[in-house]
Each structure stands twice: as structure tokens, then as C-alpha cells.
C-alpha positions as CSV (number, residue, x, y, z in Angstrom):
1,M,-34.4,11.4,52.1
2,R,-31.7,8.8,51.7
3,A,-28.3,9.1,53.5
4,S,-25.1,8.6,51.6
5,C,-24.5,5.5,53.7
6,D,-27.7,3.9,52.4
7,A,-27.4,1.1,49.9
8,T,-28.7,1.4,46.4
9,R,-31.0,-1.4,45.1
10,V,-30.0,-2.7,41.7
11,R,-31.7,-5.7,40.2
12,D,-32.7,-7.3,43.6
13,S,-29.2,-6.8,45.1
14,Y,-27.9,-3.9,47.1
15,I,-24.7,-2.0,46.5
16,T,-23.3,0.7,48.7
17,D,-22.2,4.2,47.6
18,A,-18.6,3.0,48.2
19,Q,-19.1,0.1,45.8
20,V,-20.6,2.5,43.2
21,L,-17.6,4.8,43.5
22,E,-15.2,1.8,43.3
23,A,-16.9,0.4,40.2
24,A,-16.8,3.9,38.6
25,A,-13.0,4.1,39.4
26,H,-12.4,0.7,37.9
27,M,-14.4,1.5,34.8
28,V,-12.5,4.8,34.2
29,D,-9.1,3.1,34.9
30,D,-9.9,0.4,32.3
31,C,-11.1,3.1,29.8
32,L,-8.2,5.6,30.1
33,P,-5.5,3.5,28.3
34,I,-8.0,2.5,25.5
35,I,-9.0,6.1,24.8
36,E,-5.4,7.2,24.9
37,W,-4.4,4.4,22.6
38,L,-7.1,5.1,20.1
39,S,-6.0,8.8,20.1
40,P,-9.1,10.3,18.6
41,G,-7.8,13.8,18.1
42,E,-10.5,15.5,16.0
43,D,-11.6,12.2,14.4
44,I,-15.0,10.7,15.1
45,L,-15.0,7.0,16.2
46,D,-17.8,4.5,16.8
47,A,-19.0,4.3,20.4
48,S,-18.8,0.5,20.2
49,L,-15.0,0.8,20.5
50,L,-15.4,1.9,24.1
51,P,-15.0,-0.8,26.8
52,S,-18.3,0.2,28.5
53,P,-21.5,2.0,27.4
54,K,-20.7,5.7,26.7
55,Q,-23.3,7.0,29.2
56,S,-21.9,4.8,31.9
57,L,-18.4,6.1,31.2
58,E,-19.6,9.7,31.4
59,S,-21.1,9.0,34.8
60,G,-17.9,7.1,35.8
61,F,-15.7,10.0,34.8
62,R,-18.0,12.5,36.6
63,L,-17.9,10.6,39.8
64,S,-14.1,10.0,39.6
65,I,-13.4,13.7,38.9
66,A,-15.7,14.7,41.8
67,T,-14.0,12.3,44.3
68,T,-10.3,12.7,43.2
69,M,-8.2,14.7,45.6
70,Q,-5.1,15.1,43.4
71,D,-5.3,18.1,41.0
72,A,-3.1,16.5,38.3
73,R,-5.2,13.3,38.2
74,R,-8.5,15.4,38.0
75,R,-7.1,17.4,35.1
76,R,-6.2,14.2,33.3
77,L,-9.6,12.7,33.9
78,V,-11.3,15.9,32.6
79,S,-9.0,16.0,29.5
80,V,-9.5,12.3,28.6
81,G,-13.2,12.4,29.6
82,K,-13.9,15.2,27.1
83,L,-12.6,12.8,24.4
84,L,-15.7,10.7,24.9
85,A,-17.4,13.4,22.7
86,Q,-15.5,12.0,19.8
87,F,-17.2,8.6,20.2
88,Q,-20.6,8.5,18.5
89,P,-23.1,5.6,17.8
90,G,-23.5,4.5,14.3
91,V,-20.2,5.9,12.9
92,G,-18.9,2.7,11.5
93,Q,-15.2,3.1,10.5
94,R,-13.2,5.9,11.9
95,I,-13.9,9.2,10.3
96,S,-10.7,11.1,9.9
97,F,-10.5,14.7,8.9
98,S,-7.9,16.0,6.5
99,P,-8.1,18.6,3.7
100,A,-9.3,17.3,0.4
101,P,-9.2,18.9,-3.0
102,T,-12.4,20.3,-4.4
103,L,-13.5,18.2,-7.3
104,G,-16.6,20.1,-8.4
105,T,-20.1,19.0,-7.5
106,L,-20.8,16.2,-5.1
107,R,-22.3,13.0,-6.3
108,T,-25.5,11.8,-4.6
109,S,-23.6,9.1,-2.6
110,D,-21.0,11.8,-1.6
111,R,-23.9,14.0,-0.4
112,A,-25.3,11.2,1.7
113,F,-21.9,10.6,3.3
114,S,-21.4,14.3,3.8
115,E,-24.7,14.6,5.6
116,H,-23.8,11.6,7.7
117,V,-20.5,13.2,8.6
118,E,-22.2,16.5,9.4
119,Q,-24.6,14.7,11.8
120,M,-21.7,13.0,13.5
121,L,-19.8,16.3,13.8
122,Q,-22.9,18.1,15.3
123,R,-23.4,15.3,17.8
124,S,-19.8,15.5,18.8
125,R,-19.9,19.3,19.2
126,E,-23.0,19.0,21.4
127,D,-21.4,16.2,23.5
128,R,-18.2,18.2,23.9
129,I,-20.1,21.2,25.2
130,R,-22.2,19.1,27.5
131,L,-19.2,17.1,28.8
132,T,-17.1,20.2,29.3
133,R,-19.9,21.7,31.5
134,L,-20.5,18.4,33.3
135,F,-16.8,17.7,34.1
136,A,-16.1,21.4,35.0
137,E,-18.9,21.2,37.6
138,A,-17.5,18.0,39.0
139,D,-14.0,19.5,39.1
140,S,-15.3,22.6,40.8
141,F,-17.1,20.5,43.4
142,A,-13.9,18.5,44.1
143,Q,-11.8,21.7,44.4
144,R,-14.2,23.2,46.9
145,R,-14.5,19.9,48.8
146,F,-10.8,19.2,49.1
147,A,-9.7,22.8,49.7
148,A,-11.7,22.8,52.9
149,A,-10.3,19.4,54.0
150,P,-8.2,19.6,57.1
151,T,-4.8,18.1,57.0
152,P,-4.2,15.3,59.4
153,P,-2.2,16.2,62.5
154,F,1.1,14.6,61.6
155,Q,4.2,15.3,63.7
156,E,7.5,16.4,62.2
157,D,8.8,12.8,62.4
158,G,5.8,11.6,60.4
159,T,3.9,10.1,63.3
160,Y,0.2,10.7,63.6
161,C,-1.3,12.4,66.7
162,W,-5.1,12.1,66.9
163,Y,-5.4,15.0,69.3
164,G,-3.3,17.5,67.3
165,H,0.0,19.2,67.8
166,H,1.4,20.4,71.1
């Protein structure tokens, strides 16, 4: 069994767990403003708009959530990470949803588009459910991990005492 301090072999080079976590944090930090700027709401967007492959971003968000000590930051990561469900491959132009008047029967081309939209919506729903579970587990792990973390023995004047308080 490998220890967490072991290096991971990737394409004839070795990266440590710390480097994996650092890469995940950078990937997520690069992605956050882009997703927020795109503001997907309930729309479906093409996964090619993401700065990294969607699967890599999902892993990056999961690792960042599990290793983030601050509750507010974890909540933001979970919230933005769930928006990855709105990004689907093969969407093309953004699919925005707004009420449309009923004009009778659908033409064949409208039916094909409607089926395409339904497929995108179904994939998005499945992704949202999966990501909600994935990120909830990572958040729960972090809460348990950091709730048990002892606070460093700082003195009232802010100095650190390695042997505790007297």
C-alpha cells in the first residue's frame, strides 16, 4: 500500500501528492472567475468553454473542497463546482431557457433540436446529482478532518509556544 508521501508516476516523471494538490488548487482558482463570468444559471453551455477538461476540474474541485479548512471557501467551491453540471460536450452555442409561445405542432427540424436539448438537460441533471453527492462527501470529509484539528498553542500576545500553555 502506498503512503501519502509517495510520489505518483505520471508519464515517466514523478509528482508528489503536494504537487497534485497544488495543481488542483491552481486549476480551480483559474476556473472560478471564468465560470462566474459565464454565469450559466440554468442554461446549458458547451464544455469546451471550460479552461481545463471537465473531468479534471471535477477532480480539482473535489480535492480543493476536501483540503480547504475555511467553511466559507468550501461553500463557494461546492456552489461553483456544481455549476460544472451546466457544461456539456457537444452543445455548441449556449442553450438559454425562456418561455416560448406554443405555435402548434413542431416541425421535424424543431423536433430534432428539441430532442438534442432534452439530451443535454438529462445529462445536466445527472451531472448535478452526481456532483452534489461528490462535493457533499468531500465537504463532509473536510468538516470532520478540520473539526478534530487541534489549534496551535498560541500565547495571548500572539507568540507560539511549542510545548503548550502554562
